[in-house]
PyMOL Python script that loads the backbone (N, CA, C, O; Angstrom):
from pymol import cmd

cmd.read_pdbstr("""\
ATOM      1  N   MET A   1      10.920  -6.962   3.459  1.00  0.00           N
ATOM      2  CA  MET A   1      10.180  -5.992   3.316  1.00  0.00           C
ATOM      3  C   MET A   1       9.359  -5.100   2.340  1.00  0.00           C
ATOM      4  O   MET A   1       9.704  -4.682   1.235  1.00  0.00           O
ATOM      5  N   ALA A   2       8.123  -4.897   3.048  1.00  0.00           N
ATOM      6  CA  ALA A   2       7.429  -4.043   2.139  1.00  0.00           C
ATOM      7  C   ALA A   2       7.572  -2.505   2.257  1.00  0.00           C
ATOM      8  O   ALA A   2       7.769  -2.033   3.377  1.00  0.00           O
ATOM      9  N   GLY A   3       7.501  -1.830   1.360  1.00  0.00           N
ATOM     10  CA  GLY A   3       7.618  -0.374   1.398  1.00  0.00           C
ATOM     11  C   GLY A   3       7.065   0.131   0.246  1.00  0.00           C
ATOM     12  O   GLY A   3       6.836  -0.433  -0.823  1.00  0.00           O
ATOM     13  N   ALA A   4       6.831   1.561   0.689  1.00  0.00           N
ATOM     14  CA  ALA A   4       6.118   2.457  -0.619  1.00  0.00           C
ATOM     15  C   ALA A   4       6.461   4.056  -0.383  1.00  0.00           C
ATOM     16  O   ALA A   4       6.439   4.548   0.746  1.00  0.00           O
ATOM     17  N   LEU A   5       6.701   4.626  -1.276  1.00  0.00           N
ATOM     18  CA  LEU A   5       7.449   5.965  -1.507  1.00  0.00           C
ATOM     19  C   LEU A   5       6.494   6.787  -1.731  1.00  0.00           C
ATOM     20  O   LEU A   5       5.944   6.548  -2.806  1.00  0.00           O
ATOM     21  N   GLY A   6       6.038   7.711  -1.133  1.00  0.00           N
ATOM     22  CA  GLY A   6       4.924   8.314  -1.683  1.00  0.00           C
ATOM     23  C   GLY A   6       5.036  10.251  -1.716  1.00  0.00           C
ATOM     24  O   GLY A   6       5.497  10.982  -0.839  1.00  0.00           O
ATOM     25  N   TYR A   7       4.735  10.442  -2.382  1.00  0.00           N
ATOM     26  CA  TYR A   7       4.642  11.828  -2.770  1.00  0.00           C
ATOM     27  C   TYR A   7       3.054  12.770  -2.954  1.00  0.00           C
ATOM     28  O   TYR A   7       2.093  12.331  -3.586  1.00  0.00           O
ATOM     29  N   HIS A   8       3.076  13.779  -2.423  1.00  0.00           N
ATOM     30  CA  HIS A   8       1.861  14.967  -2.104  1.00  0.00           C
ATOM     31  C   HIS A   8       1.543  15.120  -3.573  1.00  0.00           C
ATOM     32  O   HIS A   8       2.423  15.473  -4.358  1.00  0.00           O
ATOM     33  N   SER A   9       0.318  14.868  -3.963  1.00  0.00           N
ATOM     34  CA  SER A   9      -0.265  15.334  -5.782  1.00  0.00           C
ATOM     35  C   SER A   9      -0.152  16.769  -5.485  1.00  0.00           C
ATOM     36  O   SER A   9       0.623  17.600  -5.958  1.00  0.00           O
ATOM     37  N   THR A  10      -1.026  16.885  -4.657  1.00  0.00           N
ATOM     38  CA  THR A  10      -1.478  18.626  -4.118  1.00  0.00           C
ATOM     39  C   THR A  10      -0.438  19.767  -3.442  1.00  0.00           C
ATOM     40  O   THR A  10      -0.872  20.904  -3.258  1.00  0.00           O
ATOM     41  N   ASP A  11       0.822  19.460  -3.113  1.00  0.00           N
ATOM     42  CA  ASP A  11       1.815  20.123  -2.498  1.00  0.00           C
ATOM     43  C   ASP A  11       2.947  19.149  -2.800  1.00  0.00           C
ATOM     44  O   ASP A  11       3.297  18.214  -2.080  1.00  0.00           O
ATOM     45  N   PRO A  12       3.444  19.493  -3.919  1.00  0.00           N
ATOM     46  CA  PRO A  12       4.799  18.627  -4.176  1.00  0.00           C
ATOM     47  C   PRO A  12       5.821  19.056  -3.406  1.00  0.00           C
ATOM     48  O   PRO A  12       6.584  18.231  -2.904  1.00  0.00           O
ATOM     49  N   ASP A  13       5.944  20.083  -3.252  1.00  0.00           N
ATOM     50  CA  ASP A  13       7.099  20.608  -2.333  1.00  0.00           C
ATOM     51  C   ASP A  13       7.649  20.172  -0.946  1.00  0.00           C
ATOM     52  O   ASP A  13       8.759  20.255  -0.421  1.00  0.00           O
ATOM     53  N   ARG A  14       6.243  19.593  -0.488  1.00  0.00           N
ATOM     54  CA  ARG A  14       6.116  18.779   0.772  1.00  0.00           C
ATOM     55  C   ARG A  14       7.647  17.588   0.979  1.00  0.00           C
ATOM     56  O   ARG A  14       8.224  17.114   1.958  1.00  0.00           O
ATOM     57  N   GLY A  15       7.824  17.493  -0.471  1.00  0.00           N
ATOM     58  CA  GLY A  15       8.664  15.976  -0.442  1.00  0.00           C
ATOM     59  C   GLY A  15       8.069  14.893  -0.304  1.00  0.00           C
ATOM     60  O   GLY A  15       6.842  14.880  -0.204  1.00  0.00           O
ATOM     61  N   ALA A  16       9.012  13.438  -0.257  1.00  0.00           N
ATOM     62  CA  ALA A  16       8.261  12.322  -0.366  1.00  0.00           C
ATOM     63  C   ALA A  16       8.593  11.870   1.264  1.00  0.00           C
ATOM     64  O   ALA A  16       9.366  12.231   2.151  1.00  0.00           O
ATOM     65  N   ARG A  17       7.586  10.920   1.092  1.00  0.00           N
ATOM     66  CA  ARG A  17       7.572  10.461   2.567  1.00  0.00           C
ATOM     67  C   ARG A  17       7.372   8.802   2.487  1.00  0.00           C
ATOM     68  O   ARG A  17       6.551   8.162   1.830  1.00  0.00           O
ATOM     69  N   LEU A  18       8.457   8.322   3.427  1.00  0.00           N
ATOM     70  CA  LEU A  18       8.951   6.373   2.922  1.00  0.00           C
ATOM     71  C   LEU A  18       8.136   6.099   3.912  1.00  0.00           C
ATOM     72  O   LEU A  18       8.154   6.793   4.929  1.00  0.00           O
ATOM     73  N   CYS A  19       7.113   4.817   3.740  1.00  0.00           N
ATOM     74  CA  CYS A  19       6.451   4.266   4.683  1.00  0.00           C
ATOM     75  C   CYS A  19       7.009   2.756   4.343  1.00  0.00           C
ATOM     76  O   CYS A  19       7.172   2.431   3.167  1.00  0.00           O
ATOM     77  N   PHE A  20       7.251   1.981   5.261  1.00  0.00           N
ATOM     78  CA  PHE A  20       8.179   0.433   5.433  1.00  0.00           C
ATOM     79  C   PHE A  20       7.832  -0.441   6.245  1.00  0.00           C
ATOM     80  O   PHE A  20       7.906  -0.027   7.402  1.00  0.00           O
ATOM     81  N   HIS A  21       7.443  -1.595   6.142  1.00  0.00           N
ATOM     82  CA  HIS A  21       7.305  -2.840   6.959  1.00  0.00           C
ATOM     83  C   HIS A  21       8.052  -3.733   7.066  1.00  0.00           C
ATOM     84  O   HIS A  21       8.319  -4.278   5.995  1.00  0.00           O
ATOM     85  N   LEU A  22       8.607  -4.204   8.089  1.00  0.00           N
ATOM     86  CA  LEU A  22       9.704  -5.129   8.265  1.00  0.00           C
ATOM     87  C   LEU A  22       8.953  -6.711   8.870  1.00  0.00           C
ATOM     88  O   LEU A  22       8.066  -6.802   9.718  1.00  0.00           O
ATOM     89  N   LYS A  23       9.509  -7.627   8.267  1.00  0.00           N
ATOM     90  CA  LYS A  23       8.876  -8.753   8.711  1.00  0.00           C
ATOM     91  C   LYS A  23       9.636 -10.135   8.189  1.00  0.00           C
ATOM     92  O   LYS A  23       9.812 -10.322   6.985  1.00  0.00           O
ATOM     93  N   PRO A  24      10.066 -11.074   9.181  1.00  0.00           N
ATOM     94  CA  PRO A  24      10.540 -12.336   9.395  1.00  0.00           C
ATOM     95  C   PRO A  24      10.200 -13.038   8.056  1.00  0.00           C
ATOM     96  O   PRO A  24       9.004 -12.809   7.873  1.00  0.00           O
ATOM     97  N   GLY A  25      10.681 -13.783   7.035  1.00  0.00           N
ATOM     98  CA  GLY A  25       9.813 -14.417   6.233  1.00  0.00           C
ATOM     99  C   GLY A  25       9.059 -13.842   5.069  1.00  0.00           C
ATOM    100  O   GLY A  25       9.199 -12.625   4.943  1.00  0.00           O
ATOM    101  N   SER A  26       8.441 -14.325   4.361  1.00  0.00           N
ATOM    102  CA  SER A  26       7.191 -13.821   2.988  1.00  0.00           C
ATOM    103  C   SER A  26       6.380 -12.809   3.671  1.00  0.00           C
ATOM    104  O   SER A  26       6.347 -12.441   4.845  1.00  0.00           O
ATOM    105  N   TYR A  27       5.630 -12.400   2.454  1.00  0.00           N
ATOM    106  CA  TYR A  27       4.642 -11.925   3.042  1.00  0.00           C
ATOM    107  C   TYR A  27       3.556 -12.604   1.955  1.00  0.00           C
ATOM    108  O   TYR A  27       3.934 -12.902   0.823  1.00  0.00           O
ATOM    109  N   ASP A  28       2.137 -12.827   2.410  1.00  0.00           N
ATOM    110  CA  ASP A  28       1.462 -13.592   1.914  1.00  0.00           C
ATOM    111  C   ASP A  28       0.123 -12.371   1.940  1.00  0.00           C
ATOM    112  O   ASP A  28       0.207 -11.314   2.565  1.00  0.00           O
ATOM    113  N   THR A  29      -0.864 -12.717   1.270  1.00  0.00           N
ATOM    114  CA  THR A  29      -2.395 -11.679   1.105  1.00  0.00           C
ATOM    115  C   THR A  29      -2.386 -10.959   1.905  1.00  0.00           C
ATOM    116  O   THR A  29      -2.061  -9.775   1.812  1.00  0.00           O
ATOM    117  N   ALA A  30      -2.815 -11.654   3.051  1.00  0.00           N
ATOM    118  CA  ALA A  30      -2.965 -11.240   4.621  1.00  0.00           C
ATOM    119  C   ALA A  30      -2.444 -10.195   5.300  1.00  0.00           C
ATOM    120  O   ALA A  30      -2.865  -9.132   5.757  1.00  0.00           O
ATOM    121  N   GLY A  31      -0.931 -11.049   5.220  1.00  0.00           N
ATOM    122  CA  GLY A  31       0.183  -9.676   5.564  1.00  0.00           C
ATOM    123  C   GLY A  31       0.074  -8.706   4.658  1.00  0.00           C
ATOM    124  O   GLY A  31      -0.230  -7.690   5.283  1.00  0.00           O
ATOM    125  N   LEU A  32       0.178  -8.424   3.271  1.00  0.00           N
ATOM    126  CA  LEU A  32      -0.013  -7.513   2.480  1.00  0.00           C
ATOM    127  C   LEU A  32      -1.256  -6.309   2.996  1.00  0.00           C
ATOM    128  O   LEU A  32      -1.082  -5.102   3.168  1.00  0.00           O
ATOM    129  N   ILE A  33      -2.423  -7.042   3.150  1.00  0.00           N
ATOM    130  CA  ILE A  33      -3.491  -6.482   3.551  1.00  0.00           C
ATOM    131  C   ILE A  33      -3.242  -5.443   4.862  1.00  0.00           C
ATOM    132  O   ILE A  33      -3.699  -4.301   4.898  1.00  0.00           O
ATOM    133  N   GLU A  34      -2.523  -5.989   5.809  1.00  0.00           N
ATOM    134  CA  GLU A  34      -2.508  -5.162   7.207  1.00  0.00           C
ATOM    135  C   GLU A  34      -1.498  -4.381   6.614  1.00  0.00           C
ATOM    136  O   GLU A  34      -1.703  -3.184   6.811  1.00  0.00           O
ATOM    137  N   VAL A  35      -0.391  -4.640   5.902  1.00  0.00           N
ATOM    138  CA  VAL A  35       0.717  -3.328   5.828  1.00  0.00           C
ATOM    139  C   VAL A  35      -0.285  -2.442   5.137  1.00  0.00           C
ATOM    140  O   VAL A  35      -0.392  -1.327   5.648  1.00  0.00           O
ATOM    141  N   LEU A  36      -1.097  -2.705   4.014  1.00  0.00           N
ATOM    142  CA  LEU A  36      -1.797  -1.453   3.654  1.00  0.00           C
ATOM    143  C   LEU A  36      -3.005  -0.821   4.570  1.00  0.00           C
ATOM    144  O   LEU A  36      -3.632   0.223   4.391  1.00  0.00           O
ATOM    145  N   GLU A  37      -3.068  -1.344   5.123  1.00  0.00           N
ATOM    146  CA  GLU A  37      -3.986  -0.629   6.726  1.00  0.00           C
ATOM    147  C   GLU A  37      -3.052   0.166   7.088  1.00  0.00           C
ATOM    148  O   GLU A  37      -3.225   1.372   6.916  1.00  0.00           O
ATOM    149  N   GLN A  38      -2.113  -0.208   7.544  1.00  0.00           N
ATOM    150  CA  GLN A  38      -1.203   0.555   8.363  1.00  0.00           C
ATOM    151  C   GLN A  38      -0.644   1.709   7.036  1.00  0.00           C
ATOM    152  O   GLN A  38      -0.233   2.809   7.406  1.00  0.00           O
ATOM    153  N   MET A  39      -0.658   1.477   5.970  1.00  0.00           N
ATOM    154  CA  MET A  39      -0.442   2.702   5.204  1.00  0.00           C
ATOM    155  C   MET A  39      -1.021   3.839   5.068  1.00  0.00           C
ATOM    156  O   MET A  39      -0.543   4.941   4.799  1.00  0.00           O
ATOM    157  N   LYS A  40      -2.839   3.278   5.411  1.00  0.00           N
ATOM    158  CA  LYS A  40      -3.745   4.294   5.518  1.00  0.00           C
ATOM    159  C   LYS A  40      -3.654   5.177   6.617  1.00  0.00           C
ATOM    160  O   LYS A  40      -4.232   6.263   6.568  1.00  0.00           O
ATOM    161  N   VAL A  41      -3.083   4.881   7.470  1.00  0.00           N
ATOM    162  CA  VAL A  41      -2.962   5.707   8.796  1.00  0.00           C
ATOM    163  C   VAL A  41      -2.042   6.575   8.233  1.00  0.00           C
ATOM    164  O   VAL A  41      -2.411   7.742   8.107  1.00  0.00           O
ATOM    165  N   PHE A  42      -0.861   6.256   7.843  1.00  0.00           N
ATOM    166  CA  PHE A  42       0.616   6.693   7.456  1.00  0.00           C
ATOM    167  C   PHE A  42       0.046   7.821   7.029  1.00  0.00           C
ATOM    168  O   PHE A  42      -0.166   8.860   7.655  1.00  0.00           O
ATOM    169  N   TYR A  43      -0.259   7.460   5.581  1.00  0.00           N
ATOM    170  CA  TYR A  43      -0.861   8.603   4.818  1.00  0.00           C
ATOM    171  C   TYR A  43      -2.090   9.444   4.963  1.00  0.00           C
ATOM    172  O   TYR A  43      -2.743  10.168   4.212  1.00  0.00           O
ATOM    173  N   HIS A  44      -2.173   8.984   6.511  1.00  0.00           N
ATOM    174  CA  HIS A  44      -3.945   9.945   6.426  1.00  0.00           C
ATOM    175  C   HIS A  44      -4.915   9.782   5.862  1.00  0.00           C
ATOM    176  O   HIS A  44      -5.807  10.629   5.903  1.00  0.00           O
ATOM    177  N   GLY A  45      -5.059   8.374   5.000  1.00  0.00           N
ATOM    178  CA  GLY A  45      -6.506   8.719   4.362  1.00  0.00           C
ATOM    179  C   GLY A  45      -6.060   9.094   2.976  1.00  0.00           C
ATOM    180  O   GLY A  45      -6.838   8.700   2.107  1.00  0.00           O
ATOM    181  N   GLU A  46      -4.978   9.773   2.532  1.00  0.00           N
ATOM    182  CA  GLU A  46      -5.003  10.452   1.401  1.00  0.00           C
ATOM    183  C   GLU A  46      -5.145   9.680   0.229  1.00  0.00           C
ATOM    184  O   GLU A  46      -5.114   8.472   0.463  1.00  0.00           O
ATOM    185  N   ARG A  47      -5.338  10.087  -1.350  1.00  0.00           N
ATOM    186  CA  ARG A  47      -5.427   9.040  -2.045  1.00  0.00           C
ATOM    187  C   ARG A  47      -4.297   8.342  -2.493  1.00  0.00           C
ATOM    188  O   ARG A  47      -3.372   9.131  -2.682  1.00  0.00           O
ATOM    189  N   VAL A  48      -3.985   7.121  -2.750  1.00  0.00           N
ATOM    190  CA  VAL A  48      -3.036   6.662  -2.938  1.00  0.00           C
ATOM    191  C   VAL A  48      -2.821   5.436  -4.560  1.00  0.00           C
ATOM    192  O   VAL A  48      -3.610   4.550  -4.887  1.00  0.00           O
ATOM    193  N   VAL A  49      -1.865   5.722  -5.085  1.00  0.00           N
ATOM    194  CA  VAL A  49      -1.607   4.876  -6.176  1.00  0.00           C
ATOM    195  C   VAL A  49      -0.390   4.133  -6.125  1.00  0.00           C
ATOM    196  O   VAL A  49       0.769   4.544  -6.191  1.00  0.00           O
ATOM    197  N   LEU A  50      -0.828   2.990  -5.999  1.00  0.00           N
ATOM    198  CA  LEU A  50       0.482   1.317  -5.702  1.00  0.00           C
ATOM    199  C   LEU A  50       0.689   1.080  -6.913  1.00  0.00           C
ATOM    200  O   LEU A  50      -0.297   1.232  -7.634  1.00  0.00           O
ATOM    201  N   VAL A  51       2.044   0.617  -7.616  1.00  0.00           N
ATOM    202  CA  VAL A  51       2.478  -0.027  -8.637  1.00  0.00           C
ATOM    203  C   VAL A  51       2.997  -1.368  -7.573  1.00  0.00           C
ATOM    204  O   VAL A  51       3.728  -1.440  -6.585  1.00  0.00           O
ATOM    205  N   TRP A  52       2.291  -2.213  -8.266  1.00  0.00           N
ATOM    206  CA  TRP A  52       2.597  -3.472  -7.848  1.00  0.00           C
ATOM    207  C   TRP A  52       3.415  -4.464  -8.708  1.00  0.00           C
ATOM    208  O   TRP A  52       3.092  -4.536  -9.894  1.00  0.00           O
ATOM    209  N   ASP A  53       4.539  -5.320  -8.220  1.00  0.00           N
ATOM    210  CA  ASP A  53       5.342  -6.408  -9.526  1.00  0.00           C
ATOM    211  C   ASP A  53       4.006  -7.217  -9.787  1.00  0.00           C
ATOM    212  O   ASP A  53       2.824  -6.875  -9.821  1.00  0.00           O
ATOM    213  N   GLY A  54       4.831  -8.737 -10.002  1.00  0.00           N
ATOM    214  CA  GLY A  54       4.092  -9.824 -10.131  1.00  0.00           C
ATOM    215  C   GLY A  54       3.619 -10.732  -9.097  1.00  0.00           C
ATOM    216  O   GLY A  54       2.883 -11.675  -9.387  1.00  0.00           O
ATOM    217  N   LEU A  55       4.086 -10.449  -7.640  1.00  0.00           N
ATOM    218  CA  LEU A  55       3.737 -11.159  -6.818  1.00  0.00           C
ATOM    219  C   LEU A  55       2.328 -11.792  -6.847  1.00  0.00           C
ATOM    220  O   LEU A  55       1.303 -11.129  -7.012  1.00  0.00           O
ATOM    221  N   SER A  56       2.365 -13.220  -6.661  1.00  0.00           N
ATOM    222  CA  SER A  56       0.978 -13.364  -6.536  1.00  0.00           C
ATOM    223  C   SER A  56       0.184 -13.005  -5.444  1.00  0.00           C
ATOM    224  O   SER A  56      -1.012 -13.261  -5.576  1.00  0.00           O
ATOM    225  N   ALA A  57       0.542 -12.471  -4.381  1.00  0.00           N
ATOM    226  CA  ALA A  57      -0.516 -12.215  -3.251  1.00  0.00           C
ATOM    227  C   ALA A  57      -0.705 -10.874  -3.927  1.00  0.00           C
ATOM    228  O   ALA A  57      -1.907 -10.614  -3.985  1.00  0.00           O
ATOM    229  N   HIS A  58      -0.112 -10.138  -4.343  1.00  0.00           N
ATOM    230  CA  HIS A  58      -0.455  -8.669  -4.958  1.00  0.00           C
ATOM    231  C   HIS A  58      -2.126  -8.839  -5.660  1.00  0.00           C
ATOM    232  O   HIS A  58      -3.053  -8.040  -5.524  1.00  0.00           O
ATOM    233  N   TRP A  59      -2.127 -10.094  -6.398  1.00  0.00           N
ATOM    234  CA  TRP A  59      -2.963  -9.835  -7.533  1.00  0.00           C
ATOM    235  C   TRP A  59      -4.080 -10.964  -7.479  1.00  0.00           C
ATOM    236  O   TRP A  59      -4.956 -11.164  -8.321  1.00  0.00           O
ATOM    237  N   SER A  60      -3.796 -11.818  -6.025  1.00  0.00           N
ATOM    238  CA  SER A  60      -5.264 -12.879  -5.606  1.00  0.00           C
ATOM    239  C   SER A  60      -6.572 -11.828  -5.881  1.00  0.00           C
ATOM    240  O   SER A  60      -6.758 -10.643  -6.157  1.00  0.00           O
ATOM    241  N   ARG A  61      -7.276 -12.943  -5.644  1.00  0.00           N
ATOM    242  CA  ARG A  61      -8.628 -12.719  -5.541  1.00  0.00           C
ATOM    243  C   ARG A  61      -8.874 -11.630  -3.999  1.00  0.00           C
ATOM    244  O   ARG A  61      -9.277 -10.469  -4.064  1.00  0.00           O
ATOM    245  N   ALA A  62      -8.497 -12.402  -2.627  1.00  0.00           N
ATOM    246  CA  ALA A  62      -8.653 -11.641  -1.747  1.00  0.00           C
ATOM    247  C   ALA A  62      -8.154 -10.507  -1.792  1.00  0.00           C
ATOM    248  O   ALA A  62      -8.464  -9.632  -0.984  1.00  0.00           O
ATOM    249  N   MET A  63      -7.107 -10.298  -2.961  1.00  0.00           N
ATOM    250  CA  MET A  63      -6.352  -8.880  -2.383  1.00  0.00           C
ATOM    251  C   MET A  63      -6.890  -7.698  -3.441  1.00  0.00           C
ATOM    252  O   MET A  63      -6.629  -6.502  -3.314  1.00  0.00           O
ATOM    253  N   ARG A  64      -7.888  -8.425  -4.768  1.00  0.00           N
ATOM    254  CA  ARG A  64      -8.492  -7.604  -5.207  1.00  0.00           C
ATOM    255  C   ARG A  64     -10.022  -7.107  -5.030  1.00  0.00           C
ATOM    256  O   ARG A  64     -10.659  -6.244  -5.634  1.00  0.00           O
ATOM    257  N   ALA A  65     -10.429  -8.137  -3.781  1.00  0.00           N
ATOM    258  CA  ALA A  65     -11.724  -7.676  -3.319  1.00  0.00           C
ATOM    259  C   ALA A  65     -11.719  -7.094  -2.208  1.00  0.00           C
ATOM    260  O   ALA A  65     -12.803  -6.640  -1.842  1.00  0.00           O
ATOM    261  N   TRP A  66     -10.701  -6.938  -1.442  1.00  0.00           N
ATOM    262  CA  TRP A  66      -9.970  -6.386  -0.318  1.00  0.00           C
ATOM    263  C   TRP A  66      -9.880  -4.618  -1.359  1.00  0.00           C
ATOM    264  O   TRP A  66     -10.770  -3.788  -1.174  1.00  0.00           O
ATOM    265  N   ALA A  67      -9.017  -4.405  -2.100  1.00  0.00           N
ATOM    266  CA  ALA A  67      -8.813  -3.152  -3.053  1.00  0.00           C
ATOM    267  C   ALA A  67     -10.193  -2.738  -3.329  1.00  0.00           C
ATOM    268  O   ALA A  67     -10.685  -1.835  -2.653  1.00  0.00           O
ATOM    269  N   ALA A  68     -10.915  -3.357  -4.330  1.00  0.00           N
ATOM    270  CA  ALA A  68     -12.584  -2.798  -4.782  1.00  0.00           C
ATOM    271  C   ALA A  68     -13.188  -2.468  -3.456  1.00  0.00           C
ATOM    272  O   ALA A  68     -14.389  -2.248  -3.613  1.00  0.00           O
ATOM    273  N   GLU A  69     -12.832  -2.355  -2.262  1.00  0.00           N
ATOM    274  CA  GLU A  69     -14.109  -1.704  -1.087  1.00  0.00           C
ATOM    275  C   GLU A  69     -13.337  -0.696  -0.614  1.00  0.00           C
ATOM    276  O   GLU A  69     -13.769   0.071   0.246  1.00  0.00           O
ATOM    277  N   GLN A  70     -11.901  -0.574  -1.214  1.00  0.00           N
ATOM    278  CA  GLN A  70     -11.532   0.858  -0.689  1.00  0.00           C
ATOM    279  C   GLN A  70     -11.272   2.297  -1.263  1.00  0.00           C
ATOM    280  O   GLN A  70     -10.686   2.108  -2.329  1.00  0.00           O
ATOM    281  N   ASP A  71     -11.371   3.146  -1.137  1.00  0.00           N
ATOM    282  CA  ASP A  71     -11.820   4.311  -1.549  1.00  0.00           C
ATOM    283  C   ASP A  71     -10.667   5.284  -1.494  1.00  0.00           C
ATOM    284  O   ASP A  71     -10.818   6.403  -1.985  1.00  0.00           O
ATOM    285  N   TRP A  72      -9.451   4.912  -0.894  1.00  0.00           N
ATOM    286  CA  TRP A  72      -8.323   5.568  -0.959  1.00  0.00           C
ATOM    287  C   TRP A  72      -6.814   5.006  -2.014  1.00  0.00           C
ATOM    288  O   TRP A  72      -5.726   5.542  -2.223  1.00  0.00           O
ATOM    289  N   ILE A  73      -7.285   4.003  -2.376  1.00  0.00           N
ATOM    290  CA  ILE A  73      -5.780   3.365  -2.684  1.00  0.00           C
ATOM    291  C   ILE A  73      -6.437   2.907  -4.400  1.00  0.00           C
ATOM    292  O   ILE A  73      -7.642   2.702  -4.544  1.00  0.00           O
ATOM    293  N   THR A  74      -5.653   2.821  -5.341  1.00  0.00           N
ATOM    294  CA  THR A  74      -5.692   2.421  -6.569  1.00  0.00           C
ATOM    295  C   THR A  74      -4.370   1.404  -6.961  1.00  0.00           C
ATOM    296  O   THR A  74      -3.195   1.724  -6.783  1.00  0.00           O
ATOM    297  N   LEU A  75      -4.801   0.209  -7.489  1.00  0.00           N
ATOM    298  CA  LEU A  75      -3.578  -0.751  -7.827  1.00  0.00           C
ATOM    299  C   LEU A  75      -3.394  -0.319  -9.165  1.00  0.00           C
ATOM    300  O   LEU A  75      -2.506  -0.816  -9.857  1.00  0.00           O
TER     301      LEU A  75
END
""", "prot")
cmd.dss("prot")
cmd.show_as("cartoon", "prot")
cmd.util.cbc("prot")
cmd.orient("prot")
């Protein structure tokens, strides 16, 4: 499972929104990028700060290249 818990920085009274994705097996970089693209839609393109752990797919060259092209997400 991949998931994100988001809070509105401009309106904290709106509360948290949980976005998650279920998939059999494990995630690779391509799979995580697909999840992040869905997250962008879920959060309506709002700015997102994402805290990753040390999973290699989180820090791969392809992930860093993809993230560098995004203006809505900070890893």
